Structures are given as C-alpha cells and as structure tokens.
C-alpha positions in Angstrom: 119.6 123.5 17.8 116.7 123.0 19.4 118.0 124.7 22.3 119.3 127.2 21.1 116.0 128.5 19.4 114.2 127.9 22.4 116.2 130.4 24.7 115.6 133.0 22.0 111.6 132.1 22.7 111.1 129.8 19.7 109.4 126.8 19.5 109.9 124.9 16.3 107.9 121.9 15.9 110.4 119.9 14.2 113.6 120.2 11.4 113.7 119.3 7.8 116.7 118.3 6.7 117.8 117.2 3.0 120.7 115.6 1.2 122.7 118.3 -0.7 122.5 118.4 -4.1 125.7 118.1 -6.0 126.2 119.6 -9.1 124.0 121.8 -11.4 124.0 125.6 -11.1 122.9 127.5 -7.4 121.0 130.6 -7.9 119.6 132.7 -4.7 116.7 134.4 -4.7 116.3 137.4 -1.9 113.4 139.4 -0.4 114.2 142.8 1.8 111.6 145.2 2.9 113.2 148.8 2.6 112.0 151.6 4.4 110.9 153.6 1.7 110.9 151.6 -1.6 108.7 148.2 0.3 109.9 145.1 -0.5 113.1 144.8 -3.0 113.7 141.3 -5.0 117.3 140.1 -6.0 118.0 137.5 -8.1 121.1 136.4 -8.7 123.9 133.6 -9.6 124.5 131.5 -5.9 127.5 129.7 -4.3 131.2 130.5 -5.3 129.5 132.6 -7.9 128.1 135.3 -5.6 131.5 136.5 -4.5 133.0 136.0 -7.8 131.1 137.7 -10.4 128.7 140.4 -8.2 126.2 139.3 -10.5 122.5 140.1 -8.8 119.4 142.2 -10.4 117.1 144.0 -8.4 113.2 144.9 -8.5 110.6 146.6 -6.9 107.3 144.9 -6.2 105.0 144.7 -7.3 106.4 142.3 -10.2 105.3 142.3 -13.6 106.3 139.3 -15.8 108.8 141.9 -17.8 110.1 142.4 -14.4 110.4 138.8 -13.8 111.9 138.2 -16.9 114.3 141.3 -16.5 115.1 139.7 -13.1 116.8 136.5 -14.6 117.5 137.3 -18.5 119.6 140.4 -17.1 122.1 138.8 -15.4 125.6 138.6 -17.0 125.6 134.6 -16.8 122.2 133.9 -17.9 123.5 132.0 -21.0 124.6 129.8 -18.7 121.0 128.5 -17.7 120.5 127.8 -21.5 122.7 126.2 -22.2 126.0 127.9 -23.4 128.1 126.1 -25.7 126.2 122.9 -25.5 125.9 122.6 -21.8 122.8 121.6 -19.6 119.4 123.9 -20.4 117.9 124.9 -17.3 114.2 124.7 -16.8 114.0 129.1 -16.9 110.6 128.5 -16.7 110.0 127.5 -13.4 112.3 129.4 -11.9 110.8 132.2 -13.3 107.7 131.0 -11.4 109.2 131.0 -8.6 110.2 134.2 -8.9 106.8 135.8 -9.6 105.3 133.9 -6.3 107.8 135.1 -4.1 106.9 138.6 -5.1 103.3 137.7 -4.7 103.8 136.5 -1.3 105.7 139.3 0.1 103.4 141.8 -1.4 100.7 139.7 -0.1 102.1 139.9 3.3 104.2 142.6 4.1 105.4 141.1 7.4 107.9 139.2 5.6 111.0 141.6 6.3 113.4 139.6 4.8 114.2 135.8 2.9 116.5 134.4 1.0 116.2 131.5 -0.9 119.3 129.4 -2.7 
C-alpha cells in the first residue's frame, strides 16, 4: 500500500490497523461538497443493510441539533438502535455527537471534499 501511495505522490507516516468489531449495528456517515449546496451530510445503516433497505437521511450544513436528531431518527431502522423488541440499546447520544462534530468540521474546513465513516 505504501508503494502505491508513493507512486501517487503521497508519503504516509504510517498506517493504523485495527481488529474488526463483530456483531452490533453498522452505521455510515458521509459528507460530500456539492458545488451548488455546499456540504451535504448523509447518515444511514451500513454493512449489508445499505443495499437491502436503502435507508439514508441527508441534510445540508450547517447542522442544527434538530437536523442532527432528524438525520438519525428519521431512518426507518432507527428503532433497532433504541432496543426494538427487547434488543440492544445503542448509545445514540454519542452517534449524534459524532454527526454534529463532523458537520462542524466540514463547515470549518471546506477543503474536505468528501468523507466516509463506517
């Protein structure tokens, strides 16, 4: 990987490799800079659910707290995160915090053209 990056003119200082977490629910959070609208933030369920349910919510920055809440709470599968039918209750407060921070980051650093977090 390092050799390929060097050929493209990039010289990374290192790589971080972590063990994949098994189980749980995978979410995706993405940002794209649109030439007309500015930063567009998208949130949805990741992994195999991405293609299966095609459930993604989109908002323009700057994000208000209401926008952040709606990004995740408007998802059809949101009840899975809140313990649907006795299931695991996930930390949606922290997820919302990450969404808000990413929204603020792309507002502060408009040079970020695209970002995907899973």
